[in-house]
C-alpha positions in Angstrom: 38.6 -86.5 -49.1 37.3 -85.9 -45.6 37.8 -82.8 -43.5 40.1 -84.4 -40.9 42.5 -85.4 -43.7 43.0 -81.7 -44.5 45.6 -79.9 -42.3 44.0 -81.2 -39.1 40.9 -79.2 -39.6 38.7 -81.9 -38.0 40.5 -81.5 -34.7 39.9 -77.8 -34.7 36.2 -78.3 -35.6 35.8 -80.4 -32.5 37.0 -77.5 -30.4 34.8 -75.0 -32.2 31.6 -77.0 -31.8 32.3 -78.0 -28.2 32.5 -74.4 -27.2 29.7 -73.0 -29.4 27.2 -75.8 -28.8 28.1 -77.7 -25.6 24.7 -79.4 -25.6 25.3 -81.0 -29.0 27.8 -83.9 -29.6 30.7 -82.3 -31.5 31.3 -85.4 -33.6 27.8 -85.3 -35.0 28.2 -81.6 -36.0 31.6 -82.3 -37.6 30.1 -85.2 -39.6 27.2 -82.9 -40.7 29.7 -80.2 -41.8 31.7 -82.8 -43.7 28.7 -83.6 -45.7 28.0 -79.9 -46.5 31.5 -79.2 -47.5 32.2 -82.4 -49.4 31.2 -81.0 -52.9 33.4 -77.9 -52.3 36.6 -79.2 -50.7 39.8 -78.5 -52.7 42.8 -80.9 -52.4 45.3 -78.1 -52.0 45.4 -74.6 -50.7 46.8 -71.8 -52.9 49.7 -69.9 -51.3 49.9 -66.9 -53.7 49.1 -63.5 -52.4 45.5 -62.5 -51.9 46.2 -58.9 -52.8 48.9 -56.5 -54.0 49.3 -52.8 -54.8 46.9 -53.1 -57.8 44.0 -54.2 -55.6 41.4 -51.5 -55.3 37.6 -51.7 -55.0 34.6 -49.6 -55.8 31.6 -49.7 -53.5 28.2 -49.4 -55.1 24.6 -50.4 -55.0 23.4 -52.6 -57.8 21.2 -49.8 -59.0 23.3 -46.7 -58.3 23.4 -46.5 -62.1 20.3 -47.2 -64.2 19.0 -46.8 -67.7 15.8 -44.7 -67.7 13.0 -44.7 -70.2 13.7 -48.2 -71.6 11.5 -51.3 -71.7 13.9 -53.7 -73.2 17.2 -52.1 -72.4 19.9 -53.2 -70.0 19.1 -53.9 -66.3 21.0 -52.0 -63.6 23.7 -54.7 -63.1 24.3 -54.6 -66.9 24.6 -50.8 -66.8 27.1 -51.2 -63.9 29.2 -53.5 -66.0 29.2 -51.1 -68.9 30.3 -48.3 -66.6 33.1 -50.4 -65.1 34.3 -51.4 -68.6 34.1 -47.9 -70.0 35.5 -45.8 -67.1 37.3 -48.1 -64.6 39.0 -50.9 -66.6 42.6 -50.9 -65.4 41.8 -48.6 -62.5 40.0 -50.8 -60.0 40.4 -54.5 -59.6 37.1 -55.2 -58.0 33.6 -54.0 -57.0 31.6 -54.3 -53.8 28.0 -54.7 -54.9 25.9 -53.9 -51.8 23.2 -56.4 -51.0 21.7 -57.5 -54.4 19.0 -59.8 -53.0 15.3 -59.4 -52.6 14.7 -57.2 -49.5 12.0 -55.3 -47.6 13.9 -52.3 -46.1 17.2 -50.6 -45.3 18.2 -50.5 -49.0 19.0 -54.2 -49.1 20.1 -55.0 -45.6 16.8 -56.6 -44.6 17.2 -59.7 -46.8 14.2 -61.7 -47.8 16.0 -64.4 -49.7 19.8 -64.8 -49.6 19.8 -67.3 -52.5 18.2 -65.1 -55.2 19.2 -61.9 -57.0 16.7 -59.1 -56.8 15.0 -59.4 -60.3 14.8 -55.6 -60.4 18.6 -55.6 -60.6 19.3 -58.6 -62.7 20.2 -62.2 -62.2 23.0 -64.4 -61.0 24.2 -64.5 -64.6 24.7 -60.8 -64.4 26.7 -61.1 -61.2 28.8 -63.9 -62.7 29.5 -61.7 -65.8 30.8 -58.9 -63.6 32.9 -61.5 -61.6 34.6 -62.6 -64.8 36.1 -59.2 -65.3 36.2 -57.7 -61.8 36.6 -59.3 -58.4 33.2 -59.1 -56.7 32.5 -58.5 -53.0 29.2 -59.5 -51.6 27.5 -59.0 -48.3 26.7 -61.9 -46.0 24.1 -60.1 -43.9 24.7 -62.5 -41.1 23.1 -60.9 -38.0 19.5 -60.5 -39.1 16.9 -61.3 -41.8 13.8 -59.5 -43.1 10.5 -60.0 -41.2 9.1 -60.9 -44.7 11.6 -63.8 -45.1 10.4 -67.4 -45.2 12.2 -68.1 -42.0 10.3 -65.4 -40.1 7.0 -66.3 -41.7 7.6 -69.8 -40.4 8.3 -68.3 -37.0 5.0 -66.4 -37.0 3.2 -69.7 -38.0 5.3 -71.6 -35.4 6.5 -74.0 -38.0 9.8 -75.7 -38.5 12.6 -74.7 -39.1 12.0 -71.0 -38.7 10.2 -71.2 -35.4 13.6 -72.0 -33.8 15.7 -69.4 -35.7 15.0 -66.3 -33.7 15.6 -65.0 -30.2 12.6 -64.7 -27.9 13.0 -62.5 -24.8 10.3 -61.7 -22.2 9.5 -58.0 -22.5 10.4 -57.3 -18.8 14.0 -58.6 -19.3 16.8 -56.2 -18.2 18.7 -55.4 -21.4 20.4 -52.2 -20.2 23.9 -53.6 -20.7 23.2 -54.3 -24.4 25.2 -52.0 -26.7 22.8 -50.3 -29.2 23.7 -48.9 -32.6 20.2 -47.4 -33.0 17.6 -45.6 -30.9 14.8 -48.0 -32.0 13.5 -50.6 -29.5 15.7 -53.7 -28.9 12.7 -56.0 -28.6 9.8 -56.0 -31.0 6.4 -57.6 -30.4 4.9 -59.9 -33.1 1.7 -62.0 -33.1 2.3 -65.7 -33.7 -0.1 -68.6 -34.0 0.8 -69.4 -30.4 0.4 -65.9 -29.0 2.4 -62.7 -28.9 6.2 -63.0 -28.9 8.9 -60.4 -28.2 12.0 -61.0 -30.4 15.4 -59.4 -30.7 15.7 -56.6 -33.3 19.1 -54.9 -33.0 18.6 -52.6 -36.0 14.9 -52.3 -36.7 11.6 -54.1 -36.4 11.9 -55.3 -40.0 15.5 -56.7 -39.3 15.0 -59.6 -37.0 18.2 -61.1 -35.4 18.8 -64.8 -36.0 19.7 -67.1 -33.2 23.2 -68.5 -33.8 23.0 -70.5 -30.5 21.0 -72.9 -32.7 23.5 -74.8 -34.9 20.9 -75.1 -37.7 21.2 -71.3 -38.2 25.0 -71.7 -38.5 24.6 -74.4 -41.1 22.1 -72.3 -43.1 24.6 -69.5 -43.4 27.5 -71.9 -44.3 25.4 -73.1 -47.2 24.6 -69.6 -48.3 28.3 -68.6 -48.0 29.4 -71.6 -50.2 26.7 -70.7 -52.7 28.1 -67.2 -53.0 31.6 -68.6 -53.7 30.2 -70.9 -56.4 28.8 -67.8 -58.2 32.3 -66.3 -58.3 32.3 -64.0 -55.3 35.8 -63.3 -54.2 35.3 -61.1 -51.1 32.8 -61.8 -48.4 31.7 -58.9 -46.2 30.3 -60.0 -42.8 27.8 -57.2 -42.2 27.2 -56.1 -38.6 29.0 -59.3 -37.4 30.0 -57.9 -34.0 26.4 -58.2 -32.8 26.0 -61.9 -33.9 26.0 -63.7 -30.6 23.7 -62.8 -27.7 24.1 -63.4 -24.0 21.9 -61.6 -21.5 23.7 -59.6 -18.8 26.5 -58.8 -21.3 27.0 -56.0 -23.9 26.0 -58.6 -26.6 28.8 -57.3 -28.9 32.2 -58.8 -29.6 31.5 -61.9 -27.6 33.9 -64.8 -27.7 31.4 -66.9 -29.6 31.2 -64.3 -32.3 35.0 -64.5 -32.8 34.8 -68.3 -32.9 32.1 -68.2 -35.7 34.4 -65.9 -37.8 37.3 -68.3 -37.2 35.2 -71.2 -38.3 34.2 -69.3 -41.5 37.8 -68.6 -42.2 38.7 -72.3 -41.7 35.9 -73.5 -44.0 37.0 -71.2 -46.8 40.6 -72.2 -46.4 39.7 -75.8 -47.5 37.0 -74.9 -50.0 37.6 -71.6 -51.7 41.1 -70.5 -50.4 41.2 -67.3 -52.6 38.2 -65.9 -50.8 38.8 -63.0 -48.5 36.8 -62.4 -45.4 36.1 -58.8 -44.3 34.4 -57.9 -41.1 32.2 -54.8 -40.8 32.4 -53.5 -37.2 31.7 -49.8 -36.9 33.1 -49.5 -33.3 36.0 -47.8 -31.5 39.4 -48.7 -33.0 40.7 -51.1 -30.3 37.5 -53.2 -30.5 37.7 -53.1 -34.3 41.3 -54.4 -34.3 40.3 -57.5 -32.3 38.7 -58.9 -35.5 42.1 -59.8 -36.9 42.2 -62.3 -34.0 45.6 -64.0 -34.1 45.7 -63.8 -37.8 42.9 -66.4 -37.9 39.8 -64.3 -38.2 39.1 -61.6 -40.7 41.6 -61.2 -43.6 40.6 -57.5 -43.6 38.9 -55.1 -41.2 37.3 -51.8 -42.2 39.5 -48.9 -41.1 36.5 -47.1 -39.5 38.5 -44.5 -37.7 39.9 -43.0 -40.9 36.7 -41.3 -42.3 35.9 -39.1 -39.3 39.5 -38.3 -38.4 40.4 -37.4 -42.0 37.3 -35.3 -42.5 38.0 -33.4 -39.2 41.7 -32.9 -40.3 40.7 -31.4 -43.6 38.0 -29.0 -42.3 40.4 -27.8 -39.6 43.6 -27.8 -41.6 45.6 -29.7 -39.1 47.1 -33.2 -38.9 47.3 -33.7 -35.1 44.7 -36.4 -34.5 45.5 -38.2 -37.7 49.1 -38.5 -36.6 48.2 -39.6 -33.1 45.9 -42.3 -34.6 48.5 -43.4 -37.2 51.2 -43.9 -34.6 48.9 -46.1 -32.5 48.0 -48.4 -35.4 49.9 -51.7 -35.5 51.0 -53.1 -38.9 48.5 -55.7 -40.0 49.5 -59.2 -39.2 50.7 -61.6 -41.9 47.9 -62.6 -44.1 45.8 -59.6 -43.0 45.3 -56.1 -44.3 43.3 -52.9 -43.5 40.4 -52.1 -45.7 40.6 -48.3 -46.2 37.7 -46.1 -47.2 36.5 -42.5 -46.7 32.9 -42.8 -47.8 30.3 -45.6 -48.2 26.6 -46.3 -48.5 26.4 -45.5 -44.7 27.2 -42.2 -43.1 30.5 -41.3 -41.5 30.5 -43.2 -38.2 31.6 -41.2 -35.1 32.1 -44.0 -32.6 35.5 -45.0 -34.1 36.7 -41.5 -33.3 35.8 -41.8 -29.6 38.8 -40.9 -27.4 40.3 -38.6 -30.0 37.6 -36.2 -31.1 35.9 -34.8 -27.9 34.3 -31.7 -26.5 34.3 -28.5 -28.4 36.1 -30.0 -31.4 33.6 -32.8 -31.7 30.7 -30.3 -31.5 32.4 -28.1 -34.1 32.6 -31.0 -36.5 28.9 -31.8 -36.0 28.0 -28.1 -36.5 30.1 -27.7 -39.7 28.7 -30.8 -41.3 25.1 -29.6 -40.4 25.9 -26.3 -42.2 27.0 -28.3 -45.3 23.7 -30.2 -45.3 24.4 -33.2 -43.2 21.6 -35.1 -41.3 22.8 -36.3 -37.9 21.8 -39.8 -36.7 21.8 -40.7 -33.0 22.1 -43.8 -30.9 20.7 -44.6 -27.4 23.0 -44.8 -24.4 22.4 -47.1 -21.4 21.4 -44.0 -19.3 18.6 -43.2 -21.7 20.3 -40.3 -23.4 21.2 -40.0 -27.1 24.6 -39.3 -28.7 25.5 -38.4 -32.3 26.3 -41.7 -34.0 26.7 -40.9 -37.7 27.1 -38.0 -40.1 24.9 -38.5 -43.1 26.3 -36.4 -46.0 27.9 -36.8 -49.4 31.7 -36.7 -48.8 32.1 -34.3 -51.7 29.7 -31.8 -50.0 31.3 -32.5 -46.6 34.5 -31.1 -48.0 33.1 -28.0 -49.6 34.8 -25.8 -47.0 36.3 -25.6 -43.6 35.1 -24.7 -40.1 35.0 -21.1 -41.4 32.6 -22.0 -44.2 32.5 -22.9 -47.9 35.5 -21.9 -50.1 36.8 -22.4 -53.6 38.9 -25.5 -52.7 36.3 -28.2 -52.7 37.7 -30.2 -55.6 41.3 -30.1 -54.4 40.3 -30.8 -50.8 38.3 -33.8 -51.9 41.1 -35.2 -54.1 43.5 -34.8 -51.2 41.2 -36.9 -49.0 41.3 -39.7 -51.6 45.0 -39.4 -52.1 45.6 -39.9 -48.4 43.4 -42.9 -48.2 45.0 -44.7 -51.1 48.5 -44.0 -49.8 48.0 -45.7 -46.5 48.8 -49.2 -45.6 45.9 -51.4 -46.7 43.5 -51.9 -49.6 41.7 -48.8 -50.8 38.0 -48.8 -51.5 36.2 -45.9 -53.3 32.5 -45.3 -53.1 30.9 -44.8 -56.5 29.8 -41.3 -55.4 33.4 -40.4 -54.7 34.3 -41.2 -58.3 31.3 -39.1 -59.4 31.5 -36.2 -57.0 27.9 -36.7 -56.2 26.3 -34.0 -54.0 23.8 -34.4 -51.2 20.5 -36.0 -52.5 18.0 -34.0 -50.3 15.1 -35.0 -52.6 15.7 -38.7 -51.8 15.8 -38.0 -48.1 12.4 -36.2 -48.4 11.0 -39.2 -50.3 12.3 -42.0 -48.0 12.5 -40.1 -44.7 15.8 -41.9 -44.0 18.9 -39.9 -43.3 21.2 -42.3 -45.1 19.4 -41.7 -48.4 21.3 -38.4 -48.7 24.4 -40.3 -49.9 22.6 -43.0 -51.9 21.8 -41.1 -55.1 20.9 -43.1 -58.2 22.3 -41.8 -61.5 20.3 -41.9 -64.7 23.2 -43.2 -66.9 22.4 -41.0 -69.9 22.4 -37.9 -67.6 25.7 -39.1 -66.0 27.3 -39.5 -69.4 26.4 -35.9 -70.3 28.0 -34.7 -67.1 31.1 -36.7 -67.7 31.3 -35.3 -71.3 31.5 -31.8 -69.8 35.1 -31.1 -68.8 33.9 -28.3 -66.5 31.6 -30.5 -64.4 32.6 -31.7 -61.0 31.9 -35.2 -62.2 34.3 -35.1 -65.1 37.1 -33.3 -63.1 37.0 -35.7 -60.2 36.7 -38.9 -62.2 39.6 -38.0 -64.4 41.9 -36.8 -61.5 41.0 -39.7 -59.3 41.5 -42.4 -61.9 45.0 -40.9 -62.8 46.0 -41.1 -59.2 44.9 -44.7 -58.8 46.7 -45.8 -62.0 49.9 -44.3 -60.8 49.5 -45.8 -57.4 48.8 -49.3 -58.5 52.3 -49.5 -60.2 54.2 -48.8 -57.0 55.5 -51.7 -54.9 55.8 -49.3 -51.9 52.0 -49.0 -52.0 51.5 -52.8 -51.5 48.8 -53.1 -48.7 51.4 -54.7 -46.4 54.4 -52.5 -47.3 56.2 -50.7 -44.4 54.6 -47.5 -43.1 56.1 -44.9 -40.8 54.4 -41.6 -39.7 56.5 -38.4 -40.1 56.5 -35.3 -37.9 56.6 -31.8 -39.3 56.6 -28.4 -37.7 53.7 -27.1 -39.6 50.3 -28.5 -38.2 48.9 -28.5 -41.7 51.4 -30.9 -43.1 50.6 -34.6 -42.9 53.1 -37.2 -44.1 54.3 -40.7 -43.9 56.9 -43.0 -45.5 56.1 -46.2 -47.3 58.8 -48.8 -48.3 58.3 -51.8 -50.5 58.8 -55.2 -48.9 62.0 -55.8 -50.9 63.2 -52.4 -49.6 64.0 -51.1 -53.1 61.3 -48.4 -53.4 60.6 -45.7 -50.9 57.8 -43.2 -51.2 57.4 -40.1 -49.0 53.7 -39.3 -49.0 53.2 -35.6 -48.3 50.0 -33.6 -48.0 49.0 -30.0 -47.3 45.8 -30.2 -45.3 45.4 -26.4 -45.2 43.9 -23.7 -47.5 47.2 -21.8 -47.7 50.5 -22.7 -49.4 53.1 -24.3 -47.1 56.7 -25.6 -47.3 58.5 -28.7 -46.1 62.2 -28.5 -45.4 64.0 -31.2 -47.5 66.2 -31.8 -44.6 63.2 -33.1 -42.6 63.0 -36.1 -45.1 65.6 -38.8 -45.1 66.3 -38.6 -48.9 69.3 -40.9 -49.4 71.8 -38.8 -51.3 72.8 -41.6 -53.7 69.3 -41.9 -55.1 67.5 -39.6 -57.6 64.2 -38.5 -56.0 61.1 -37.6 -58.1 57.5 -36.7 -57.5 55.3 -39.4 -59.0 52.7 -36.7 -59.6 55.1 -34.4 -61.5 54.4 -31.3 -59.5 57.4 -31.1 -57.2 60.8 -30.7 -58.8 63.8 -31.9 -56.7 67.2 -30.7 -57.9 70.6 -30.6 -56.2 70.5 -27.8 -53.8 66.7 -27.8 -53.3 66.1 -26.9 -49.6 62.3 -26.7 -49.5 59.3 -28.5 -51.0 56.4 -26.1 -51.7 52.9 -27.4 -51.6 49.8 -25.5 -52.7 46.6 -25.8 -50.7 45.6 -29.5 -50.5 48.4 -30.6 -52.8 49.7 -34.2 -52.6 53.3 -35.2 -53.4 54.6 -38.8 -53.7 58.4 -38.4 -53.6 60.1 -41.7 -54.6 63.5 -43.0 -55.5 62.1 -45.6 -58.0 59.5 -43.8 -60.2 57.4 -46.5 -61.8 54.8 -44.6 -63.9 51.7 -45.8 -65.6 
């Protein structure tokens, strides 16, 4: 079966290639792609849903858990599978294992070899074993490669094919318009066998941007992508994809060609591995981020990057104002698309997605409060040469140890409230492993690596962790138990389907945040109510549209609604899920 025989894909490929590579005959590139895809093409596409209310992922490094003091014991990926089986079976449906390939820096995001598993973590067999029990997300680090990769070694030696895989720019080139996510130099000088060359390095000298204007680079990554799918990878995260295509005298971010490459990837997967989900990682202001849905033909999911800073700010201030403004501006995800919700990850809490909402004194107060709670602040360079806070590097559990007035006794409850809000929203929830484990700031690791992001990349000795989880008084045991119970209840509710209706509610109290979810068959409604403050509050029942013919209950069993009840009382940071169809785990 050839590509043109499948749903007219051949015609669309002509358009893609003619736009991306006008100097190459489209027919030749289509024929080349046919040959690459031939072993993978499926005769039919599957129309079943790609996700439902039970879809929930955990984000982790391959070695966030390890077995210490053992020579012949399990490797880190095997320890991870043990943890998943023992603690999260029936809780999460999948796991995002951050780059598990050989690498030279950035904790995996400077990939040396995309086609191998880092032997310090395990093997492809270990990845496949996890994929048999949990859906696996893997990173396609598509913008750059390690300076120690074979491709870049070939560039330094000026040998094929790598000598044509990178972007050379004269050092006196005007690059002021280029949007920078870092304060490091955009161009890095390297000595090659044919003299010094300056190449494009968006993120660091060790992370060298590849040149997608060369179709050979595109075909390399298509081959890598299909290899991931063969190993059972279900979710593909396109790392830093917004920077993929470069054109001088532009911002070199979100270019049309970048969107076309994502569309092409989506088309390829539709005829080869149709159950594969594409997720774009674009840590940018909300309007720019939303563009990666395209017309329903680009990313299946986009990271909801505005949520972490806005939610953090709301909880330390005890007011829902900015969360409500943002929620009301968010369009429902298009058919076949969904938001990917998270509150913490291996990176810090990005501040760019909150631009336009958090400004001035309030922004400064957020930065100051986080610094008092142990955060390291990362900066980016602006075109005028100044620097601006870009990211808060802090454990989310420690970030919520108090409010703008300082630490208080409500850390656990405030943290659980943050997770309850995230999992109640339209979209698919993803929980960082250190959220499950209430991991505090790892200042020792920062001192060792001299990298701010290390503060939230703790590695747990599995035996030590087991002792913590066996102690009911520990933060780790309390949070893991409370969080898993919430997720298990959530995953039974049709109104929490990632694409179920969502409507933001207004309340008189600034500390009350709430929204309404309704299942797609309109049978189940859930009023999601949260007290963001450190004092008890009440919500008038009359402010909710509780249909009088239904019996309403709190899925969490803390709010009792009887005939004649006029107010719902919420303790500090309490969550209530009020529903007419209580489907309990």
